[in-house]
N, C-alpha and C positions, 0 to 999 in steps of 0.2 A: 248702324243699319237703318237706312232711310225708310224701309218698310215698317219698322216697328217704332219709329220716332213719332213722338206726339209733340207738335209745336206749341201746344197749350200747356205743357208741363216742362219747364226748363229748370227744375229744381236741382239738377246736377251741374248747373252752370254757376260757378262761383263769382265771376265778374265779367260782364260784357263791356267792351270798350268801343265806343263809336268815335271814330277819328274823322268825322265829317262836319262840315258847316251845319249849324243849327240843329244838331242831334239832340240837344237839350233845350230847344227853343222854349222861351218863356220862363226858364228857370230863374231868371233874375228879375222878372216882373211879377208874374202871377204864378205862384207855386202850385196852384191847382191845375194849370194848363197841362195837357197831355203832350208827351214827346216820346222819342225812341227810348230814352233812358228809363222813364217811368213805365212805359209799356212793357219793356222786357222784364222788369222787376215784377210787374203785375202778372206776368206769365210764369213766375216762379224763380227767375234768376236771383241769386243772393244779393247782388249789387251790380251797378252799372256806372259807367263814366261817359260823359259826353261834353259837348261844347255848345254854349248858348248862341254864339255869333259865328261869323266867318272865322276860319282857322288859317293860320300860316303853316305850311307844311314843315318848314324847318323848326318852328317852335313846337309843334305837336310831336315831331320826331324826337326832339330833346326830351319832352315830357314822357313819352313812351319809353325811351331808353332808360331814363331814371326810374320809372315805375317798375320795369322788369329787372333792372339791376338790384332793386330792393328785394324782389322775389328770389333772385339768383343767389343772394347772400345766405350761406348755410346758417348763419346766426338768427335768421328771421323765420325759420320753420316753425309753424304753429297753426293756430286756427285760421283757415283760409278766408273765412268771412271777415274776421278782424284784420287779417293781413292785407286785404285789398284796401281797406280804409287807411291803414298805416302807410302802405305804398303810395297811395294817393297824396297824402300829406308830405311824404318824403320827396316825391317828384315835384310837388309845388315848391317846397323849400329850395330844392336844388336847381330849379329853373326860374327862380324869382326874378332874375335880371331880364327875363323874356316877357314879363307881364305887360300887357297893353290891351287896348280896346278890342283887338282881334284874338285874344287869348283868355278865354274864360272857362276853365274846366269846372265840371260839376259832378259831384258824387251823390248817388242815391242808393239806399238799401231798403226802401219801403217805409222806414220810420225816421231815419236820420239822413238829412241832406247836408252837404257841405258845399259851399261855393266861395269863390274868390271875389271879394269886393274891392 
């Protein structure tokens, strides 16, 4: 309900995924720099995923497909906050061949960040 929504409280959001260029801008240089990923977690989301640089649509689509395939597996039902981080790593592992300078996914949950170097 848009009338009762409070955009300053996103605590019911388990994982936001930003599939756009520079959505995690600065994640690989200055970890204190603000970006979409950190901003949405600051608003209460449990975790967020974004990309530090330009993205290639085919590579990002592969990453997203792997991410949600992990969620769809009945064996992976459990704590949603932990599951997002596990799905992130699973997607990274399964799309390893696609890594390059235009493919830098970044995971943040407010205290733990993960990035591909």
